[in-house]
N, C-alpha and C positions, 0 to 999 in steps of 0.2 A: 411872492416868494414861493418856490416849489416846496411842497410839504415833504416831510421826512418819509422814508420808505424802509421798512424792516423786512427781514426774512420771515415768512409765515411759520407759525408754531404748529407742530404736528399734534393731532388729536390723540395723543398717546399718554395714558395716565402716568407712566414712569417718567416721561419728560416733564410733565406738569409738576409732579411731586418733587423732582430734583430742582426744578426752577424755583419753586416756593421755598424749598429748604435752603437754597443758596441765598435767598433774600431774607432768611432769618425766621421762617415759620417752623415751629416745632412739629414733628410728624405725628401728632396725636390724632389728626384727621388726615385721610389720604384719598386721592382720586382713584377710582376704579372704573372699569368698563361696565356699561349696562348693555347686556347682550341682546335685549329685546324688550318690548314695551307691554307684552301680555303679562297677566298676573303671575304665572309660574316663573318667568324670567326675572320679573321685578322682585320676587320673593327671595332671589339669590343675592340681592344687593345688601351688603351689611348696613344695619341701622344703628343709630339715627343717621339720616342724610340731611345736610344743611344747605347744599347747593347742587344744582344740576347744570351742566354745560351741554349745549347742542351745537354741533357743527353741521351746517346745511348748505346746499347750493343756492346761490343768488341767481334765480332765473327770471325770465320776463313775467311769468305768472306770479312769482313772489313779489317782484317790484310793483306790479299793478295792485296787488293786495295791500302792500305796505303803504302806498300812497293813499289808497282809499281808507285804510285804518286811521292814518294820520289826520285826514280831513274830518273823519267822523268824530274823533276824540276832540279835535279843535272846535268842532261845532257843538258837541254834546257835553264835553268836559269829562273828567274822571277824578276820582279821589286818590291821591298819592300821599302817603305819610311823609312828613318832613324829614324823618330820620333816614329815609332811603338814600344810600350813597350811590350817586349816578354820575357818570362822566361821559363826555362825547369822545368820539374817535376822530383824530385829525392826522394820525400817522398811518400810512398805508401798511396793510398786513399786520397791524398791531392788535387785531381783534382778539387773538388768543390771550395775550397778556391782559387786555382790558377785561375779558371775561373772567380771568383769574382774579384780577383786582376787585371786580364786582362781587365775586363769590366770597372773597376773604373780607372785604370791607364791610359787608352786611352781616358778618358773623363774628365780629371781633369779641363779642361777649363769650363765645365758646372756644375760639381758637387761642393758641398760646404762641408767643413770640420769644425768641432768644434775645439776650442782651445785645444792643446795638443793631437790631434788625432794620435793614434798609427799607423794607416794605412797611413796617410799623411806623417808621419816621415819615415816609411818604403819605401814609393814610392820616396820621395825626396832623401833618402840616397842610394837607389839602382838604380836610374834612369840611371846612366852612366855605370853600370856594364854590363858585358856580360850575355847572357841568362843563362849560367852555373853558373856564380857567383851570379846572382840573386837567383837561386835555393839554393845555399849554404847559402845565406843571410837569406832566409826564414827558413832554418833548424835551424838557430841560433836565430830566433826572438821568444822570449818566449811569448810576449803578443798576437801575432797572433795564436800561437799554443794553448794556454790556451783558447782563445775565440773559436777557431775551435772545440776543445774537448767539451766545454759546449754546443755549438750550435748543434753538431752532436748528442747529447743525447736529444735534445728538439723536434725532429720531431714527426710526428703523428704515424709512425711505429717504432717498437722497433729497436734500433741500433744493427747491427750485431756485433759479437765479433770482437775484433781488429785483430785477426789472420784469420778471415774468408776471403776466396778469393772472391773479388768483380769484376764482369766482366762488370760493367756499368761505363761509363766515361763521364765527363763533358768537353765541349769545349765552347769557347766564340767566338762570331762574333762582330766585331766593324767596324766603319767607320772612317778611318784616312785619311784626305786629299782627300776625294772623292773616296776612294778605299775601297772595302769590304775585310776584312781580317778574316780568321779563325785562332784562336790562340789555340794551343793544345800543352801542355807541354811535351807530349810524342813524338812530332815531332821535327826535328832538326831546323825548321824555321817556320815563319808564312806562311800561304797559301793565296796567292792573288786570289780573285774570281771576278775580274773585277771592273768596276766603280759602284758607288752608290751615292745617295744624301740623305739628311736628310729626305725628303718626301718619298723616295722609299726604304729606308734602311730595314724596317721590311719585305717588300715583297721580296727584294733581298736575305736577309738572309733566309727567308722561302723557297725560291727556292733551296738553298744549303741544307737545312734540308731535303727537299723532296728527294734529291739525296741520302742522307744517308739511308732514309727509303726504297727507291727503290732498293738499293743494298741488303737489307735483308727483302724481302716482307713478310716472315713468322714471323718476329719479331714484337711484339707489345710494347716493352719496350722503348718507346721514350717519352721524356718530353721536352717541350720548354717553357722557361720563358723569359720575356722581361723587360728591365729596362726603365721605362717610367717616364716622368715628372708628378708630382702629381698636 
């Protein structure tokens, strides 16, 4: 059976904030642009930050690295806390929504939801499912799909056609239990990137983002946004 395909979501904080608001997240935390990864520009980002999203190009260099990373982790293992909420991506172009779900799901102790929130309901009902079953659950969630489709058409740039191949991909970074995790629905598991704290989380996530950029020095298509307390 052919997998579902959604319109890609723009890496635009206004679009992301509106998307989450429509799904019942109260705007006590908001996404904002990160204009650069050097200390001066990071210092402009409102704190605290509870999640970082990175949009990056999926190139041959990246794919080669990703496969090598996966083999290394399968061989050596890694420690991932059981409370990390992680889901696979089975819907084409849904990486923006999955990045937002990963950001929110792993910060539910800080974020606030309105009554009847469709996102809160989705997270509560999918919490104990496997990453694969969470993906299937999203395929069947009409409220999130409809909200994604309307949000994908609200960006500043014209949305590509639903059949157009998109080689940009969203991933999320979160702090769970003092560990920095990269959550990417194309990967079989979360990627642990060492220890972090609430105070250093943005800087620690920025260091990992810099590694993505260093692997593709000729690429300029990187966007970073941060979920900050308002």
